[in-house]
C-alpha positions in Angstrom: -161.3 170.7 181.6 -163.9 168.0 182.2 -163.4 166.3 178.8 -163.7 162.9 180.3 -166.2 161.7 183.0 -163.8 159.0 184.0 -160.1 158.6 183.4 -159.3 155.5 181.3 -156.3 153.3 181.5 -153.5 154.6 179.3 -152.5 151.8 177.0 -148.9 153.0 176.6 -148.3 153.2 180.3 -149.8 149.8 181.0 -147.9 148.2 178.1 -144.6 149.6 179.3 -145.3 148.5 182.9 -146.3 145.0 181.8 -143.3 144.5 179.5 -140.9 145.8 182.2 -142.6 143.5 184.8 -142.2 140.5 182.5 -138.5 141.2 181.7 -137.5 141.8 185.3 -139.4 138.6 186.4 -137.7 136.5 183.8 -134.3 137.9 184.7 -134.7 137.4 188.4 -136.1 133.9 187.9 -133.2 133.0 185.6 -130.6 134.2 188.1 -132.2 132.2 190.9 -132.4 129.0 188.8 -129.1 129.3 187.1 -126.5 126.6 187.8 -123.7 128.4 189.8 -121.1 126.0 188.5 -121.9 126.7 184.8 -120.3 129.7 183.0 -122.9 131.8 181.2 -121.2 131.1 177.9 -122.0 127.4 178.2 -125.8 128.0 178.7 -126.4 128.5 175.0 -124.5 125.3 173.8 -125.2 122.7 176.5 -128.5 121.7 174.9 -126.9 121.2 171.4 -124.1 119.0 172.8 -124.9 117.5 176.2 -128.5 116.7 175.4 -127.6 115.0 172.2 -124.8 113.1 174.0 -125.5 112.8 177.7 -122.2 111.0 178.3 -120.1 114.1 177.5 -118.3 115.6 180.5 -118.5 119.3 181.2 -115.0 120.0 179.9 -115.8 118.3 176.7 -118.8 120.5 175.9 -118.0 122.8 172.9 -118.3 126.5 173.3 -120.0 128.2 170.3 -120.0 131.9 170.4 -121.5 132.3 167.0 -120.0 134.2 164.1 -120.1 137.6 165.7 -117.6 140.4 165.7 -115.3 140.9 168.6 -117.0 143.0 171.3 -115.4 146.3 172.3 -116.1 145.3 176.0 -114.9 142.2 177.8 -117.3 140.1 179.8 -116.1 141.6 183.0 -116.6 145.1 181.7 -120.1 144.3 180.6 -120.9 142.8 184.0 -119.8 146.1 185.6 -122.4 148.0 183.7 -121.4 148.4 180.1 -124.0 145.8 179.1 -126.5 148.7 179.3 -125.2 149.8 175.9 -126.0 146.4 174.4 -129.4 146.4 176.0 -130.1 149.9 174.5 -128.9 148.7 171.1 -131.1 145.7 171.2 -134.2 147.8 172.0 -133.1 150.3 169.4 -133.1 147.5 166.8 -136.7 146.6 167.7 -137.7 150.1 166.7 -135.5 150.0 163.6 -137.1 146.8 162.4 -140.6 148.2 162.9 -139.7 151.4 161.0 -138.1 149.7 158.0 -141.0 147.1 157.7 -143.8 149.7 158.1 -142.4 152.6 156.1 -140.6 150.8 153.3 -141.0 147.0 153.1 -144.8 146.8 153.4 -145.5 149.7 151.0 -143.2 148.0 148.5 -145.0 144.7 148.9 -148.3 146.5 148.3 -147.0 147.9 145.0 -145.9 144.4 144.0 -149.3 142.9 144.7 -150.8 145.8 142.8 -148.6 145.1 139.8 -149.2 141.4 139.9 -153.0 141.9 140.4 -153.0 139.5 143.3 -156.3 139.2 145.2 -156.4 140.6 148.7 -156.7 137.2 150.5 -153.7 135.8 148.6 -151.7 139.0 149.1 -152.5 138.8 152.8 -151.3 135.2 153.1 -148.1 135.9 151.2 -146.6 139.3 150.8 -148.3 141.1 153.6 -147.6 138.2 156.0 -143.9 138.4 155.0 -143.9 142.1 155.7 -145.3 141.6 159.3 -143.1 138.6 160.0 -139.8 139.6 158.4 -138.0 140.2 161.7 -138.8 136.7 162.9 -137.8 135.2 159.6 -134.4 136.9 159.6 -133.9 136.0 163.3 -134.5 132.4 162.4 -132.0 132.6 159.5 -129.4 134.2 161.7 -130.0 131.5 164.4 -129.4 128.7 161.9 -126.5 130.1 159.8 -124.6 132.5 162.1 -125.5 132.1 165.8 -125.7 128.3 165.4 -128.3 128.2 168.2 -132.0 127.9 168.8 -132.6 131.6 169.2 -134.6 131.7 166.0 -136.9 128.9 167.2 -137.3 130.5 170.6 -138.2 133.9 169.0 -140.8 132.4 166.7 -142.4 130.2 169.4 -142.3 133.0 171.9 -143.8 135.4 169.3 -146.5 132.9 168.6 -147.5 132.6 172.2 -147.3 136.4 172.6 -149.7 136.8 169.7 -152.1 134.2 170.8 -152.3 135.1 174.5 -150.8 138.6 175.1 -152.0 140.4 172.0 -155.5 138.9 172.0 -155.8 139.4 175.7 -154.7 143.1 175.5 -157.3 143.6 172.7 -160.0 142.3 175.0 -158.9 144.4 177.9 -158.5 147.7 176.1 -161.5 147.4 173.7 -164.3 149.9 174.4 -166.9 147.2 174.6 -167.0 143.4 174.4 -165.5 142.1 171.2 -167.9 140.2 168.9 -166.1 137.7 166.7 -167.0 135.9 163.5 -166.4 132.2 163.6 -165.2 131.7 160.0 -161.9 133.7 159.9 -160.9 132.3 163.3 -162.0 128.7 162.4 -160.1 128.9 159.1 -156.8 130.1 160.4 -156.8 128.0 163.5 -157.5 124.9 161.5 -154.4 125.4 159.4 -152.4 126.5 162.4 -153.3 123.4 164.4 -152.3 121.1 161.5 -149.0 123.0 161.1 -148.3 122.8 164.9 -149.0 119.1 164.9 -146.5 118.5 162.1 -143.9 120.6 163.9 -144.4 118.7 167.1 -144.0 115.3 165.3 -140.9 116.5 163.5 -139.3 117.7 166.7 -139.6 114.2 168.4 -136.2 112.9 167.0 -134.4 116.2 167.8 -133.5 116.8 164.2 -135.3 118.4 161.2 -134.6 116.7 157.8 -135.0 118.4 154.5 -138.2 116.6 153.6 -139.8 117.6 156.9 -138.9 121.3 156.2 -140.4 120.8 152.7 -143.7 119.5 154.2 -144.0 122.5 156.5 -143.5 124.8 153.5 -146.1 122.8 151.7 -148.5 123.5 154.5 -148.0 127.2 153.8 -148.6 126.7 150.1 -151.8 124.9 150.9 -152.9 127.8 153.1 -152.2 130.3 150.2 -154.1 128.1 147.8 -157.0 127.9 150.2 -157.0 131.7 150.6 -157.2 132.0 146.8 -160.7 130.5 147.0 -161.5 131.8 150.5 -164.6 133.8 149.4 -166.2 130.9 147.5 -165.4 128.4 150.3 -166.7 130.7 153.0 -169.9 131.3 151.1 -170.5 127.6 150.5 -169.8 126.6 154.1 -171.9 129.4 155.6 -174.8 128.6 153.2 -174.6 125.0 154.2 -174.3 125.6 157.9 -176.7 128.5 158.2 -180.1 127.7 159.7 -181.6 130.7 158.1 -181.3 131.5 154.4 -179.4 134.8 154.7 -177.4 136.2 151.9 -173.7 135.9 152.4 -171.9 139.1 151.4 -168.4 138.3 150.1 -165.9 140.5 148.3 -165.2 139.1 144.8 -161.9 139.0 143.1 -163.2 141.0 140.2 -164.1 144.0 142.5 -160.6 145.2 142.8 -161.4 148.5 141.2 -164.1 149.5 143.7 -163.2 151.8 146.5 -163.0 149.9 149.8 -162.3 151.1 153.3 -158.8 150.9 154.7 -159.8 148.1 157.1 -161.7 145.9 154.8 -160.1 142.4 154.9 -162.1 140.8 157.6 -159.8 138.3 159.1 -157.2 137.8 156.5 -153.5 138.0 157.5 -153.2 141.2 155.5 -155.7 143.0 157.8 -153.1 144.5 160.1 -150.3 144.8 157.6 -151.6 147.2 155.0 -149.7 150.4 154.8 -152.5 152.7 156.0 -152.8 150.9 159.3 -149.2 150.0 159.9 -148.3 153.7 159.2 -150.0 154.3 162.5 -147.2 152.4 164.3 -144.6 154.8 163.1 -146.7 157.8 164.1 -147.2 156.2 167.6 -143.4 155.8 168.0 -142.7 159.4 167.0 -145.6 161.0 168.9 -145.6 158.6 171.9 -148.2 156.0 172.6 -150.6 158.3 174.3 -153.1 159.1 172.8 -153.7 156.3 170.3 -154.7 158.5 167.4 -158.2 157.2 167.5 -161.1 158.7 165.6 -158.9 160.6 163.2 -159.4 158.5 160.0 -161.8 159.7 157.4 -162.4 156.0 156.5 -164.2 155.4 159.8 -167.8 155.6 158.5 -170.5 153.3 159.6 -171.5 152.1 156.2 -168.2 150.5 155.6 -167.2 149.5 159.1 -168.7 146.0 159.2 -166.3 143.2 158.2 -166.9 142.2 154.6 -167.1 138.4 154.9 -170.0 137.9 157.3 -173.6 137.0 157.4 -176.2 139.7 157.7 -176.9 138.5 161.2 -173.2 138.4 162.1 -172.4 141.8 160.8 -174.8 143.6 163.0 -172.7 143.7 166.2 -169.5 144.6 164.4 -171.3 147.4 162.5 -173.0 148.7 165.6 -169.7 148.7 167.5 -167.9 150.3 164.7 -170.5 153.1 164.5 -170.3 153.7 168.3 -166.6 153.7 168.3 -166.5 156.2 165.5 -168.8 158.5 167.4 -166.8 158.1 170.6 -163.6 158.9 168.8 -165.0 162.1 167.4 -166.1 163.3 170.8 -162.8 162.4 172.5 -160.2 164.3 170.5 -157.8 165.8 173.0 -156.0 168.2 170.7 -156.6 170.4 167.7 -154.6 168.3 165.2 -156.3 167.9 161.8 -157.6 164.6 160.7 -155.3 162.3 158.8 -155.6 162.3 155.1 -157.0 159.3 153.3 -153.8 158.9 151.3 -150.8 158.0 153.5 -148.2 160.7 153.0 -144.6 159.7 152.3 -142.0 159.8 155.1 -141.1 163.3 156.0 -138.0 164.6 157.8 -139.4 168.0 158.6 -138.5 169.4 162.0 -141.4 169.1 164.4 -142.6 171.9 166.6 -143.2 170.5 170.1 -140.4 169.6 172.4 -141.5 165.9 172.9 -141.7 165.3 169.2 -138.3 167.0 168.7 -136.7 164.6 171.3 -138.3 161.6 169.5 -137.2 163.0 166.2 -133.6 163.2 167.3 -133.7 159.7 168.8 -135.1 158.1 165.7 -133.0 160.1 163.2 -130.1 157.7 163.2 -132.5 155.0 161.9 -134.7 157.0 159.7 -132.1 159.1 157.8 -130.1 156.2 156.4 -133.3 154.5 155.3 -134.6 157.8 153.8 -131.4 158.2 151.8 -131.0 154.6 150.5 -134.6 153.6 150.0 -137.1 155.3 147.6 -140.4 155.9 149.3 -142.9 154.1 147.0 -145.8 156.1 148.6 -144.4 159.0 146.7 -145.8 158.9 143.2 -142.5 159.9 141.6 -140.7 157.0 143.4 -143.3 154.3 142.9 -141.6 152.9 139.9 -138.5 152.1 142.0 -140.4 149.6 144.1 -138.0 146.8 143.3 -135.1 148.8 144.7 -137.1 149.5 147.8 -138.0 145.9 148.2 -134.5 144.5 147.9 -133.0 147.4 149.9 -135.5 146.8 152.7 -134.6 143.1 152.9 -130.9 144.1 153.3 -131.7 146.6 156.0 -133.9 144.0 157.8 -131.1 141.6 157.7 -128.6 144.1 159.1 -131.0 145.2 161.9 -131.8 141.5 162.7 -128.2 140.6 162.9 -127.4 143.4 165.3 -130.5 142.6 167.4 -129.4 138.9 167.7 -125.8 139.8 168.4 -126.6 142.3 171.1 -129.2 140.0 172.6 -126.5 137.3 172.7 -124.2 139.7 174.5 -126.8 140.7 177.0 -127.8 137.0 177.7 -124.1 136.0 178.1 -123.5 138.8 180.5 -126.5 138.3 182.8 -126.6 134.5 182.4 -129.7 134.0 180.3 -129.6 131.4 177.6 -130.4 132.4 174.0 -133.5 130.2 174.0 -135.0 132.2 176.9 -133.9 135.5 175.3 -135.8 134.4 172.2 -138.9 133.2 174.0 -139.2 136.3 176.0 -137.4 139.5 175.1 -136.9 139.1 171.3 -140.4 137.6 170.9 -142.0 140.6 172.6 -139.7 143.1 171.0 -140.5 142.0 167.4 -144.2 141.7 168.2 -144.9 144.9 170.0 -145.7 146.9 166.8 -148.3 144.4 165.9 -149.6 144.5 169.4 -150.1 148.3 169.2 -151.9 148.0 165.8 -154.1 145.2 167.1 -155.2 147.2 170.1 -156.0 150.2 167.9 -158.1 148.0 165.5 -159.9 146.3 168.5 -160.7 149.7 170.0 -162.4 150.7 166.7 -164.7 147.7 167.1 -163.0 145.4 164.6 -162.4 142.4 166.8 -162.4 139.9 164.0 -159.5 141.7 162.3 -157.4 141.9 165.5 -157.9 138.3 166.6 -157.7 136.5 163.3 -154.7 138.4 162.1 -152.8 137.4 165.3 -153.5 133.8 164.5 -152.9 134.2 160.8 -149.5 135.8 161.1 -148.3 132.8 163.2 -149.0 130.5 160.3 -146.4 132.3 158.3 -143.9 132.0 161.1 -144.4 128.3 161.6 -144.5 127.3 157.9 -142.0 129.8 156.5 -140.0 131.4 159.3 -138.9 128.1 160.7 -138.7 125.6 157.8 -137.1 127.9 155.1 -133.8 128.4 157.0 -133.8 124.7 157.9 -134.4 123.8 154.2 -131.7 126.2 153.0 -129.2 124.7 155.6 -129.9 121.2 154.4 -129.6 122.1 150.7 -126.3 123.9 151.3 -124.8 121.1 153.5 -125.5 118.0 151.4 -128.9 117.2 153.0 -127.6 117.4 156.6 -130.3 117.5 159.3 -130.7 120.5 161.5 -130.3 119.7 165.2 -133.1 121.3 167.2 -132.6 119.7 170.6 -133.3 122.1 173.4 -134.2 121.5 177.0 -137.4 123.4 176.9 -138.3 124.4 173.4 -140.1 121.2 172.5 -142.3 121.5 175.6 -142.8 125.2 174.8 -144.2 124.2 171.4 -146.5 121.7 173.1 -147.5 124.4 175.5 -148.2 126.7 172.6 -150.5 124.0 171.1 -152.4 123.6 174.4 -152.7 127.4 174.9 -154.2 127.7 171.4 -156.8 125.0 172.1 -157.7 126.8 175.4 -158.1 130.2 173.7 -160.3 128.8 171.0 -162.4 126.7 173.4 -162.8 129.7 175.7 -163.9 132.0 172.9 -166.3 129.4 171.6 -167.7 128.8 175.1 -168.3 132.6 175.4 -170.3 132.6 172.2 -167.6 134.2 170.2 -167.4 137.1 172.5 -164.3 138.3 174.3 -164.8 139.9 177.7 -162.2 141.7 179.8 -162.1 138.8 182.2 -161.1 136.5 179.4 -158.4 139.0 178.4 -156.9 139.0 181.9 -157.0 135.2 182.0 -155.0 135.2 178.7 -152.5 137.6 180.2 -152.0 135.4 183.2 -151.6 132.3 181.0 -148.9 134.2 179.1 -147.0 134.9 182.3 -147.4 131.2 183.3 -146.0 130.2 179.9 -142.9 132.4 180.6 -142.4 130.9 184.0 -142.7 127.3 182.8 -140.4 128.0 179.9 -137.7 129.3 182.2 -138.1 126.4 184.5 -137.8 123.9 181.6 -134.9 125.7 180.1 -133.0 125.7 183.4 -133.8 122.0 184.0 -135.8 122.6 187.1 -138.7 120.9 185.4 -138.4 118.1 182.9 -140.6 118.1 179.8 -142.9 115.1 180.3 -143.6 114.7 176.6 -140.0 114.6 175.5 -138.4 111.4 174.1 
């Protein structure tokens, strides 16, 4: 056919290969490092009891299995192969969470922000961030109130590292050209993120989280939202003060909400990757497979609107140029005759597809999509838009159900193969709940919008650290007469410190490269992520001792 002079790396195949490699490596490493005298059930509770009281003997350690239903299969049956069903169910819940968030929860949140007339920046820091991080938040709630373990902390910390290293690294590797970043969105989000991480590290030092410590973390989130309320004015003032040349700073104003803006307009805010028009792409990718990436099929990809909106004239040139080039590349590289996507995102359809591959995907996803379609009004349909409150509440209930099943089956898998819940959270659950955002980030980066992909990865972590972790802790303290939440774990504290160091390295590397991200830097980030996983497993299995613990 000769459509391509050179065959490119297929993102879907590379992603599947990397994820499988990481999971197999973690599993093999955990088996080799596991204490042979310790039953797998004890792995998830020894940190909560033995570490808090080192004088406890092994037979005095309490065994907490969490408040889960009785499994249909015994431990022996699962060890003889039936655990495959639990593994499939866990992966199936990853897909279910992505669908309910992207197709119902996030659109309902958009209607709410529209009704409340909230500015884009504030909406991005609040409702849209909640839409993207809902699985992590519910996993944390389940870990505190049901599993009674650190699986929620592990998932959020692992997801944060995944976003900082793996997502940004993959964006750099698979972007068509070197990513040009703007310093302001990254500087803004990283500054808040560093302060929040420093608070979290200090609060972890005594192995317990008190109610006022949780409240301080939530206050950090409120401060971030307040800052985002005046983001445009602050950005303009800072850039005007720092700029050596008197260039006009172009910033979207809050009173311009009625003007038509491109679908990818929020340059660097947390909402960038969580608006319905982009996150709808995730569901399309899941149904129609990861290859191709549906690039160059949006009517909104025009060069006049491609540049990020909160930039200097000088800074916007590379992004605008890259956006124009990526648009032209997309038009030339269409592999099939499908029509371009409409500007308005169509409601979810259950029409029977025509091709065999799509029919197989349709049947696989139907057990998830059909109950959602029956119970939740699709607010993207004009007739159902007024039922946004029902969709919002119903989506929360479905997210809670899917998160519960995900954590339960992850616990069963970990118990069967001998992997602690902390490691399951740091690795498998973290990657599973973050892969939809990874796919979206790579799509955005390949369209030349590096600012959006990178800053959104950092910005979404702020919600996880300041809401996903402290809100369940605060609720636990309020419902248990102010009781502290024990957070002692053999390797989680050091994992948070590693996250902090990795963040500093990423920012320093990007700054040293003049706010450009090359593929070499992307591969370096990927290697650092794998190093983080190895160190986390070593710390969790007591092969290494965290040097900064007290």
